[in-house]
N, C-alpha and C positions, 0 to 999 in steps of 0.2 A: 656642362658643369652644373651641379645642382645648387641652387641658391637656398640658403637657410636664413630665415628672419628670426633674430634673437630678441626676446622681450626682456628688458631689464626689470628686475624685481627690487623693490625698495624695502628697507628696514627703518624702523622709527628711530629718529635722532632727537632726543629730548634736550631742549634749550634751558639755560639758566639766564633769563633775561634780566636787564637792569630794572631796579625799582622805578615805578612810574612816578612816585612822589618826589624823588630827587630831580628828575627831568621836568616835572611840573613846576618846581621852584625855579629851575633854570630858564624855563620857557617864559614864566611870568616876569622874571627879572629882565630877560632879553626884550620882551614886549614893552616894558616900561622904559628901557634904555632907548628903544627905537622911537617911542613917542617923545621922549625928552630930546633926542637928537633932532627930530623934526621940528619941535617947538623952538629949540635953540637956533636951528638954521634959519627959521623964519624971523626970529627976533634980531639975529645978528646979520641978516641978509647974506647968509652963506648957503647957496644952493647945494653945495656938496654935502653938507650935514643933512639937509632934507632928503636928498637921494639915498644917503646911507641909512637914515632912519626908516624910510619907506621900504628899502630893500630888506632891512632887518625884520620888519614886521611881516613882509611878504614871505620871507623864508620861514619864519616861525609858523605861519598859518598853513603853508604848503608842505613843509617837511616835518618839523618837530611835532606838530599836533597830530600828524598822520601816523606817528609812531606809537601813540598810546593804545594799549590793549587792555580790556577788562575781561578776565576769565572767571566764570562762575564755577561753583563746585560741580565736579563730574562733567566738565567740558574740556575740549581740546581744540587748539587752533593750529592748523597746518599752514606753514608759511613757505612761499616760494619767492625767490629773488632772481629776477630777470630770466624766468622760465626754468630755473633749477630749484630742486628741493633744498630749503634752507634749514628747516627744523620744525619741531612741534613744541608748543607750550601746553603742558598738561597740568600745571599747577594753578590753583585758584589765587586770584589777587589782581593787583593793578601794576602793569608793566609798561616798559618802553623798549621797543625793538627798532631795528633799522627801518627808517620810514619808507624805504623803497620796497620793503617786503609786503606782499599781499596775501590775504587768506585764500585758501582753496578748499572747496567742498563740492563734490559732484552733485550733491542734492540741491545745490543753489543754481544750477544751470537753467537756461531757458526751457530746455526740454522737460526738466522735472516740473517747472512751473506750469508748463502747458498741460501736463497730466493732471494738475489739480482740477481742471474743468471736468474731468471724468468722474470725480468724486461726488457724493451727495452734497447738497447745499450746506448742510449743517457742519460738514467737515472742511469745507473749502477755505474758511478763514484761517484756521490753525495750520492747514497744509500749506497755504501760501506764505505764512510767516516762516514755517520750517524750510520751505524751498528757497527763501531769500537769505537765510543765515549762513554766514561763513564758518561759524564754529561747529564742531562735531560733538554730538552728545556721547558721553562715555557711560551713560546710565544703562541699566538692564532694560531691555525693550522686549515687547511681546509681538510675535508674528502669528497671525491666525489666518491661514489661507483658505480659499474656498474648498468645499468638499470635492473630491475626485472620484471618478468611477474607474476602478482597477480590477484585475483578476487576481485571486489569491492562488495559493500553491495548487489547489485542486481545479483551478479554472473557473471558479464561481465568480460572477461579477458582484463587486461590493462597492459601497460608498465609504470613503475614509477621509478624515480630516485630521490635521496635526496642529498642535500649538507649540511654538518654539520660544523659549526665553534665551535671549542672546545679548551680547554687548561687544563693543569694539575694544580690542586689547592692543592693536598696533595701527595707529592712525595713518602712517605712511602706506602700509599695505592696503588699507581700506580705500584710500583716495587715489592711489597711483596704479595699483596692480589690477583693479577691476574698473569698469566704466561707471557703475553706480552700485554701491555695496548693498543698498536696500533692495534693489531689483534683483541683485545677484543672489542674496540669501533666500529670497522668495522663490526664485526659479530652482535653486538647488534643494530647497525643502520639498518642492513637488517631486523632483527627480528622486530624492532619497526615499520618500514614503512609497513611491512606486516600486523602487528596488526592494525594499524591505517587505512590502506586502506580498510580492511574488514569491517570497521564500517560505511563507508560513500559511497554513490553512486558516480559514475563518474561525473554525471551532475544532475542538479536539476530536480526533478520529475514534473509531470504535475500540481500537487497541489502547488508546489513551496514553501512549508512550512518547508523544511529541508535543512541542510547544504550539500554541495557537495565538492568533491575534486577539481573540476575546479572553482567553483564559490565562495568558502569560503577559499581562500588561507591563509588569516591572521589567522583565527580561527584554521585551520588545522595545521598551523605552530606552534601555541601555544600548541595544543594537542600533536603533535609530539615531541616538545621540552620537555614537562613534561614526556611523556612516556619514552623517551631516557634517561633523567636525572635520573629517578628512576632506570633504568637498569645499569647505569655506576657509580652510587654513590659509590659502593664498591670499584671501581678502583680509586677513588679520582679525578675524571674528572668532569669538569664543562662545561655544554653545554651552549655556548653563543647564538647560533642561529641554527635553523634547519628548512630548507625550502625545498619544492618540486622543484627540478630543471628540471625534465622532466615528462610529463604526456601525454599519448596518448593511444588510443585503440590499442589492439593487432592487428597485420596485418591481422589475419584471419577474424576479424569482422569489421575492419576499414571501408571498403567500404559500408557495410550494414548500419553501424551507421552514416556514412556521408549522405547516402540517407535519413535516418530517420531525421537527423537534417535539411536537406534541405526541406523535406516535411513539417516539423513543422514550419520552417521559412515561407514557402509559405502560409500555412494555417493562421498563425498569420498575415501575410501581407494582405491576403484577408479579414480577419475579420476587420482589421483597414479600409480597403477601403470601405467595405460595411457599416460600422458604419458612416464613413464620408459622403458617398453617401446619406444615409437615412437622415442625418442631413441637407445636402444641399437641397434635394428635399423638406423636410418639411419647410425649410426656404424660398424656392422659392414660394411654394404655399401660405405661410403666407404673403409674401410680395405682391404677386399679389392680394390677397384678401384685404389686408389693403389699398393699393393704388387704388383699383377699376380699375385696368388695364383691366381686363377681368373677366367675370362671367363664371365659369366652373361648369358644372353639374358633377355628380359622374362618368359618363362614360368618359368624357373628362379628369377629374382628374386622372382616372385610366390609360388612354392612355398616359398622360403626365408623370406620375410617372414611367410607364414602359419604356418610351423613355429615360428619364433622368437616370434611373438606368442602362440601357444598355450603354449609353454614358459614364457615370462615372465609371462603373465597368468593361468596356471592356478593352482588352489588346491592341486594335488598335484604331487609330483615327476614329472618327465617320464621315460618308459620308453624308452630308446634302441632303435632298430631298425636293424640293420646291413643295408644294401642291397648285395648282391654283384654286382648287374647294373647296368642303366641305367634311367633313369626313363622311357625311351621304349619 
């Protein structure tokens, strides 16, 4: 019998927690009552009142105080209660929740903190703070992965990098459906850009009837965004924008492809020059004939056409030669 392991997927459950200011007043009042009972028990020599007062103060500091939560703008707090998903606080403010609830954020694990050591020294301080926080940022964030070497549609090795603007739209999916949402989107971005790069050539072909990575940036950005959004939907992430940030031929073929582009540019320029020269020669002959400036037979027309084409298509300035006689 085949065993199938099913993975439970979670959807966000938004909480409407109690105001923290109300519970703060109750906590302060209970604390004062506990102190008063302890003092009264000592004055009246009643140990029972002292015990009640101490227990009341202990309960306040171990339970009630632990339930206070401060949520900043564009932050979310995922709460779990005895190992089960309790809900998410996504509103800014000061709240009080079940004191047995604890915040959960995969980015605050010891494994994430250990990876901080791999970062440059100037980034370690901020990364360590982020790794220790239980709250989840709901702000738009930027992902800029390292450049990758991939093959385009024609098999040419290219270097490509992508910048992704993203944010978390479902906190439950982000923390429960994947191990670490930051690592997950980074990995999926690499996979998506490889998939998209293989579907298009680096540059437009000679026919010019297809899209390319270099010439169709807006279309490629939309394709990349859709591809990446499908991959990270399970993690509750919304892709706001995905664009190619770096695109170049791999170093081993960059020089050869540069020569190819230069040759193509020279050929295109020559074609334009010849087309213009032919038009100018045709116009010159037509004007001479219309205005009866001179009558030219076929041989003289051929000589004139040859001379004009040489002058118009040459790379250097023409050197005029004065003919004092006849061409015959």
